[in-house]
The first five atom37 places (N, CA, C, CB, O) and aatype in JSON, in Angstrom:
{
  "aatype": [12, 19, 16, 1, 3, 13, 15, 7, 6, 3, 19, 19, 11, 19, 10, 18, 3, 8, 7, 18, 1, 9, 6, 15, 1, 16, 7, 15, 8, 19, 16, 10, 16, 6, 19, 16, 3, 3, 7, 6, 13, 1, 1, 19, 16, 19, 14, 12, 8, 3, 15, 9, 8, 19, 7, 16, 10, 1, 3, 9, 0, 2, 3, 0, 7, 0, 11, 3, 13, 3, 0, 13, 4, 1, 17, 9, 3, 1, 2, 1],
  "atom_mask": [
    [1, 1, 1, 1, 1],
    [1, 1, 1, 1, 1],
    [1, 1, 1, 1, 1],
    [1, 1, 1, 1, 1],
    [1, 1, 1, 1, 1],
    [1, 1, 1, 1, 1],
    [1, 1, 1, 1, 1],
    [1, 1, 1, 0, 1],
    [1, 1, 1, 1, 1],
    [1, 1, 1, 1, 1],
    [1, 1, 1, 1, 1],
    [1, 1, 1, 1, 1],
    [1, 1, 1, 1, 1],
    [1, 1, 1, 1, 1],
    [1, 1, 1, 1, 1],
    [1, 1, 1, 1, 1],
    [1, 1, 1, 1, 1],
    [1, 1, 1, 1, 1],
    [1, 1, 1, 0, 1],
    [1, 1, 1, 1, 1],
    [1, 1, 1, 1, 1],
    [1, 1, 1, 1, 1],
    [1, 1, 1, 1, 1],
    [1, 1, 1, 1, 1],
    [1, 1, 1, 1, 1],
    [1, 1, 1, 1, 1],
    [1, 1, 1, 0, 1],
    [1, 1, 1, 1, 1],
    [1, 1, 1, 1, 1],
    [1, 1, 1, 1, 1],
    [1, 1, 1, 1, 1],
    [1, 1, 1, 1, 1],
    [1, 1, 1, 1, 1],
    [1, 1, 1, 1, 1],
    [1, 1, 1, 1, 1],
    [1, 1, 1, 1, 1],
    [1, 1, 1, 1, 1],
    [1, 1, 1, 1, 1],
    [1, 1, 1, 0, 1],
    [1, 1, 1, 1, 1],
    [1, 1, 1, 1, 1],
    [1, 1, 1, 1, 1],
    [1, 1, 1, 1, 1],
    [1, 1, 1, 1, 1],
    [1, 1, 1, 1, 1],
    [1, 1, 1, 1, 1],
    [1, 1, 1, 1, 1],
    [1, 1, 1, 1, 1],
    [1, 1, 1, 1, 1],
    [1, 1, 1, 1, 1],
    [1, 1, 1, 1, 1],
    [1, 1, 1, 1, 1],
    [1, 1, 1, 1, 1],
    [1, 1, 1, 1, 1],
    [1, 1, 1, 0, 1],
    [1, 1, 1, 1, 1],
    [1, 1, 1, 1, 1],
    [1, 1, 1, 1, 1],
    [1, 1, 1, 1, 1],
    [1, 1, 1, 1, 1],
    [1, 1, 1, 1, 1],
    [1, 1, 1, 1, 1],
    [1, 1, 1, 1, 1],
    [1, 1, 1, 1, 1],
    [1, 1, 1, 0, 1],
    [1, 1, 1, 1, 1],
    [1, 1, 1, 1, 1],
    [1, 1, 1, 1, 1],
    [1, 1, 1, 1, 1],
    [1, 1, 1, 1, 1],
    [1, 1, 1, 1, 1],
    [1, 1, 1, 1, 1],
    [1, 1, 1, 1, 1],
    [1, 1, 1, 1, 1],
    [1, 1, 1, 1, 1],
    [1, 1, 1, 1, 1],
    [1, 1, 1, 1, 1],
    [1, 1, 1, 1, 1],
    [1, 1, 1, 1, 1],
    [1, 1, 1, 1, 1]
  ],
  "atom_positions": [
    [[130.64, 97.17, 56.73], [131.99, 98.0, 56.73], [132.42, 98.32, 55.22], [133.25, 97.1, 57.5], [132.33, 97.49, 54.31]],
    [[132.91, 99.66, 55.07], [133.37, 99.82, 53.92], [134.96, 99.31, 53.78], [133.13, 101.21, 53.62], [135.82, 99.64, 54.6]],
    [[135.17, 98.58, 52.78], [136.64, 98.36, 52.27], [137.44, 99.36, 52.19], [136.74, 97.87, 51.06], [136.9, 100.43, 51.91]],
    [[138.74, 99.35, 52.39], [139.4, 100.53, 52.1], [140.82, 99.99, 51.41], [139.57, 101.47, 53.49], [141.85, 100.65, 51.24]],
    [[140.6, 98.76, 51.12], [141.95, 98.12, 50.73], [142.16, 97.89, 49.02], [142.02, 96.58, 51.54], [141.72, 96.92, 48.41]],
    [[142.79, 98.82, 48.51], [142.76, 98.85, 47.16], [144.05, 98.96, 46.28], [141.96, 99.83, 46.89], [144.74, 99.84, 46.8]],
    [[144.45, 98.63, 45.57], [145.72, 98.7, 44.85], [145.93, 100.04, 43.93], [145.81, 97.44, 43.96], [144.83, 100.48, 43.62]],
    [[146.57, 100.5, 43.61], [146.86, 101.62, 42.54], [146.08, 101.15, 41.52], [0.0, 0.0, 0.0], [145.24, 101.87, 40.99]],
    [[146.28, 99.97, 41.16], [145.85, 99.84, 39.8], [144.25, 99.78, 39.68], [146.51, 98.55, 39.2], [143.6, 99.97, 38.66]],
    [[143.75, 99.45, 41.02], [142.34, 99.41, 41.12], [141.68, 100.89, 40.93], [141.97, 98.77, 42.52], [140.74, 101.11, 40.16]],
    [[142.39, 101.96, 41.84], [142.0, 103.33, 41.51], [142.35, 104.01, 40.46], [142.29, 104.05, 42.32], [141.61, 104.96, 40.19]],
    [[143.39, 103.79, 39.69], [143.66, 104.17, 38.36], [142.4, 103.66, 37.17], [145.15, 103.5, 38.06], [141.91, 104.35, 36.28]],
    [[142.21, 102.66, 37.42], [141.23, 102.06, 36.4], [139.97, 102.64, 36.76], [141.15, 100.45, 36.39], [139.21, 102.78, 35.81]],
    [[139.56, 102.98, 37.79], [138.18, 103.36, 37.96], [138.15, 104.92, 37.79], [137.61, 102.88, 39.41], [137.06, 105.44, 37.52]],
    [[139.12, 105.59, 37.91], [139.34, 107.03, 37.77], [139.35, 107.19, 36.1], [140.84, 107.53, 38.56], [138.67, 108.0, 35.47]],
    [[140.05, 106.46, 35.69], [140.21, 106.54, 34.04], [138.85, 106.18, 33.43], [141.42, 105.42, 33.4], [138.35, 106.9, 32.57]],
    [[138.26, 105.05, 33.85], [137.05, 104.85, 33.25], [135.9, 105.63, 33.5], [136.74, 103.74, 33.47], [134.79, 105.42, 33.02]],
    [[136.23, 106.58, 34.31], [135.08, 107.53, 34.9], [135.55, 109.09, 34.23], [135.07, 107.51, 36.91], [135.0, 110.1, 34.65]],
    [[136.51, 109.17, 33.28], [136.85, 110.6, 32.87], [138.12, 111.32, 33.08], [0.0, 0.0, 0.0], [138.37, 112.44, 32.62]],
    [[138.99, 110.54, 33.86], [140.18, 111.19, 34.12], [141.06, 110.55, 33.13], [140.65, 111.08, 35.59], [140.88, 109.39, 32.75]],
    [[142.01, 111.31, 32.69], [143.12, 110.94, 31.51], [144.53, 110.82, 32.29], [143.24, 112.26, 30.18], [144.83, 111.59, 33.2]],
    [[145.4, 109.71, 31.78], [146.52, 109.74, 32.45], [147.67, 110.85, 31.71], [146.99, 108.23, 32.52], [147.98, 110.89, 30.52]],
    [[148.09, 111.58, 32.65], [148.91, 112.72, 32.28], [150.13, 112.24, 32.08], [148.95, 113.79, 33.21], [150.64, 112.48, 30.98]],
    [[150.91, 111.45, 33.09], [152.11, 111.07, 33.12], [152.34, 109.85, 34.22], [152.87, 112.28, 33.35], [151.52, 109.54, 35.09]],
    [[153.58, 109.26, 34.01], [153.88, 108.08, 35.04], [155.4, 108.49, 35.33], [153.68, 106.34, 34.34], [156.27, 108.75, 34.5]],
    [[155.5, 108.48, 36.7], [156.74, 108.82, 37.04], [157.13, 107.67, 38.21], [156.78, 110.4, 37.51], [156.6, 107.5, 39.31]],
    [[158.05, 107.07, 37.71], [158.47, 105.63, 38.82], [157.22, 105.27, 39.26], [0.0, 0.0, 0.0], [156.34, 105.27, 38.4]],
    [[156.92, 104.97, 40.39], [155.68, 104.12, 40.8], [154.26, 105.08, 40.96], [156.04, 103.34, 42.33], [153.22, 104.7, 41.49]],
    [[154.48, 106.19, 40.45], [153.32, 107.07, 40.46], [152.63, 107.35, 38.98], [153.79, 108.42, 41.11], [153.28, 107.48, 37.94]],
    [[151.02, 107.41, 39.1], [150.65, 107.76, 37.9], [149.87, 108.99, 38.17], [149.94, 106.7, 37.17], [149.17, 109.04, 39.17]],
    [[149.96, 110.03, 37.3], [149.01, 111.33, 37.39], [148.02, 111.41, 36.64], [149.59, 112.49, 37.14], [148.25, 111.5, 35.43]],
    [[146.87, 111.41, 37.03], [145.69, 111.56, 36.22], [145.02, 112.95, 36.23], [144.72, 110.57, 36.65], [145.2, 113.68, 37.21]],
    [[144.37, 113.31, 35.34], [143.89, 114.77, 35.15], [142.35, 114.81, 34.6], [144.93, 115.57, 34.04], [141.98, 114.05, 33.71]],
    [[141.48, 115.77, 35.23], [140.21, 115.68, 34.64], [139.76, 117.45, 34.78], [139.12, 114.41, 35.56], [139.96, 118.27, 35.68]],
    [[139.13, 117.55, 33.52], [138.45, 119.0, 33.81], [137.11, 118.66, 33.75], [138.77, 120.27, 32.73], [136.58, 117.98, 32.87]],
    [[136.39, 119.32, 35.08], [134.87, 118.9, 35.29], [133.9, 119.69, 34.23], [134.36, 119.31, 36.93], [134.36, 120.61, 33.54]],
    [[132.79, 119.36, 34.14], [131.71, 120.22, 33.26], [131.74, 121.68, 33.7], [130.12, 119.65, 33.45], [131.38, 122.51, 32.86]],
    [[132.09, 122.09, 34.86], [132.13, 123.47, 35.54], [133.32, 124.18, 35.02], [132.22, 123.39, 37.15], [133.43, 125.39, 35.24]],
    [[134.17, 123.56, 34.38], [135.69, 123.84, 34.21], [136.93, 123.84, 35.16], [0.0, 0.0, 0.0], [138.04, 124.25, 34.8]],
    [[136.59, 123.26, 36.67], [137.46, 122.74, 37.42], [138.59, 121.83, 37.12], [136.86, 122.3, 38.13], [138.32, 120.68, 36.8]],
    [[139.54, 122.12, 37.18], [140.85, 121.22, 36.9], [141.27, 120.47, 38.02], [142.08, 122.05, 36.5], [141.75, 120.96, 39.03]],
    [[141.08, 119.22, 37.82], [141.68, 118.31, 39.24], [143.05, 117.49, 38.58], [140.26, 116.87, 39.97], [143.16, 117.18, 37.4]],
    [[143.96, 117.26, 39.53], [144.85, 116.49, 39.44], [145.08, 115.34, 40.52], [145.78, 117.24, 39.28], [145.12, 115.64, 41.72]],
    [[145.2, 114.26, 40.15], [145.29, 113.21, 41.15], [146.48, 112.29, 40.84], [143.97, 112.41, 41.2], [146.67, 111.78, 39.74]],
    [[147.24, 112.12, 41.91], [148.39, 111.1, 41.61], [148.26, 109.98, 42.69], [149.96, 111.83, 41.68], [147.81, 110.07, 43.83]],
    [[148.73, 108.96, 42.06], [148.21, 107.47, 42.5], [149.52, 106.82, 42.58], [147.13, 106.61, 41.37], [150.32, 106.82, 41.65]],
    [[149.73, 106.2, 43.89], [150.97, 105.27, 43.82], [150.46, 103.93, 43.41], [151.78, 105.14, 45.24], [149.39, 103.41, 43.73]],
    [[151.46, 103.46, 42.62], [151.04, 101.85, 42.01], [151.41, 101.04, 43.03], [151.85, 101.26, 40.57], [152.31, 100.23, 42.79]],
    [[150.93, 101.05, 44.09], [151.28, 100.02, 45.2], [150.2, 98.88, 45.09], [151.25, 100.73, 46.77], [149.06, 99.04, 44.65]],
    [[150.69, 97.75, 45.54], [149.56, 96.43, 45.77], [148.54, 96.87, 46.76], [150.28, 94.93, 46.43], [147.4, 96.4, 46.68]],
    [[148.9, 97.85, 47.83], [147.97, 98.27, 48.73], [148.21, 99.78, 49.03], [148.02, 97.4, 49.95], [149.34, 100.1, 49.41]],
    [[147.2, 100.76, 48.88], [147.59, 101.97, 49.34], [147.05, 102.39, 50.61], [147.32, 102.86, 48.43], [145.89, 102.17, 50.95]],
    [[147.94, 103.04, 51.34], [147.66, 103.37, 52.74], [146.24, 104.39, 52.94], [149.07, 104.12, 53.33], [146.03, 105.34, 52.18]],
    [[145.44, 104.07, 53.95], [144.34, 104.8, 54.15], [144.36, 106.32, 54.05], [143.93, 104.45, 55.32], [143.53, 107.02, 53.46]],
    [[145.38, 106.71, 54.67], [145.72, 108.44, 54.59], [146.21, 108.68, 53.05], [0.0, 0.0, 0.0], [146.05, 109.84, 52.69]],
    [[146.64, 108.0, 52.3], [146.96, 108.24, 50.76], [145.88, 107.9, 50.19], [148.11, 107.49, 50.09], [145.78, 108.42, 49.08]],
    [[144.94, 107.19, 50.5], [143.59, 107.07, 49.78], [142.73, 108.19, 50.16], [142.84, 105.73, 50.12], [141.86, 108.46, 49.33]],
    [[142.77, 108.83, 51.12], [142.01, 109.65, 51.62], [142.4, 111.15, 50.87], [142.16, 109.52, 53.15], [141.61, 112.02, 50.52]],
    [[143.82, 111.15, 50.74], [144.29, 112.51, 49.84], [143.83, 112.19, 48.37], [146.13, 112.82, 49.85], [143.6, 113.09, 47.57]],
    [[143.73, 110.96, 48.09], [143.53, 110.88, 46.52], [141.9, 111.07, 46.41], [144.12, 109.26, 45.8], [141.44, 111.31, 45.29]],
    [[141.26, 110.99, 47.21], [139.77, 111.25, 47.16], [139.24, 112.67, 47.22], [139.14, 110.56, 48.25], [138.32, 113.22, 46.62]],
    [[140.35, 113.23, 48.39], [140.13, 114.87, 48.26], [140.8, 115.55, 47.0], [140.79, 115.65, 49.59], [140.36, 116.63, 46.6]],
    [[141.75, 114.99, 46.44], [142.13, 115.58, 45.17], [141.1, 115.23, 44.09], [143.54, 115.09, 44.75], [141.06, 116.05, 43.18]],
    [[140.26, 114.18, 44.0], [139.32, 113.79, 43.15], [137.93, 114.67, 43.32], [139.14, 112.32, 43.38], [137.03, 114.68, 42.48]],
    [[137.94, 115.37, 44.49], [136.81, 116.1, 44.63], [135.8, 115.58, 45.5], [0.0, 0.0, 0.0], [134.73, 116.14, 45.72]],
    [[136.25, 114.26, 46.11], [135.04, 113.56, 46.75], [134.75, 114.26, 48.05], [135.3, 111.97, 47.04], [135.68, 114.71, 48.71]],
    [[133.32, 114.39, 48.48], [132.83, 115.14, 49.71], [132.87, 113.87, 50.84], [131.11, 115.9, 49.45], [133.1, 114.24, 51.99]],
    [[132.72, 112.66, 50.66], [132.43, 111.78, 51.61], [133.44, 110.71, 51.27], [130.97, 111.36, 51.65], [133.49, 110.2, 50.15]],
    [[134.18, 110.42, 52.2], [135.19, 109.22, 51.87], [134.97, 107.84, 51.97], [136.2, 109.29, 52.6], [135.69, 106.95, 51.53]],
    [[133.85, 107.74, 52.62], [133.17, 106.08, 52.66], [132.53, 105.98, 51.29], [131.81, 105.73, 53.99], [132.61, 104.95, 50.63]],
    [[131.9, 107.05, 50.87], [131.24, 106.7, 49.46], [132.18, 106.82, 48.46], [130.05, 107.6, 49.05], [131.87, 106.27, 47.41]],
    [[133.4, 107.46, 48.51], [134.32, 107.46, 47.35], [135.04, 105.89, 47.51], [135.51, 108.87, 47.44], [135.63, 105.43, 46.54]],
    [[134.95, 105.15, 48.74], [135.64, 104.02, 49.05], [134.63, 102.96, 48.39], [135.96, 103.87, 50.66], [135.06, 102.02, 47.74]],
    [[133.17, 103.18, 48.61], [132.1, 102.45, 47.94], [132.25, 102.56, 46.29], [130.66, 103.08, 48.47], [132.14, 101.55, 45.6]],
    [[132.43, 103.51, 45.86], [132.35, 103.9, 44.33], [133.56, 103.21, 43.64], [132.43, 105.62, 44.07], [133.48, 102.69, 42.52]],
    [[134.71, 103.25, 44.43], [135.77, 102.51, 43.94], [135.6, 101.01, 43.88], [136.87, 102.82, 44.71], [135.76, 100.36, 42.85]],
    [[135.21, 100.45, 45.18], [134.9, 98.95, 45.34], [134.06, 98.45, 43.97], [133.93, 98.69, 46.82], [134.39, 97.49, 43.27]],
    [[132.88, 99.35, 43.74], [131.73, 98.98, 42.82], [132.27, 98.96, 41.66], [130.54, 99.85, 42.8], [131.91, 98.11, 40.85]],
    [[133.06, 99.73, 41.4], [133.46, 99.73, 39.81], [135.04, 99.21, 39.46], [133.31, 101.4, 39.22], [135.57, 99.36, 38.36]],
    [[135.56, 98.7, 40.42], [137.03, 98.19, 40.03], [136.84, 96.88, 39.28], [138.05, 97.92, 41.39], [137.82, 96.26, 38.86]]
  ]
}
C-alpha cells in the first residue's frame, strides 16, 4: 500500500531537494517553481499543513508533472 500521508514540509523539502526553488510564501502556502530541461515552466503551491488531503496531493502531483500519482507518492516517501 502506498502511503499518502505527507505534511507540507515533507513535500516542499523533496521538491526543493530535486530542483524546485521557493518563489514565495503567502500565509500557510509555499509556491515553488521549476524550469525543466526542455524549457517547461512549472509552478506548484503546497499548503504547509501537518497532513495534506489526498485530493490536494493529487493536484500537487499534477502541477509537478507527475504521470503516475502512486509513483509520485512513493518518490515523496523515499526522499523525505
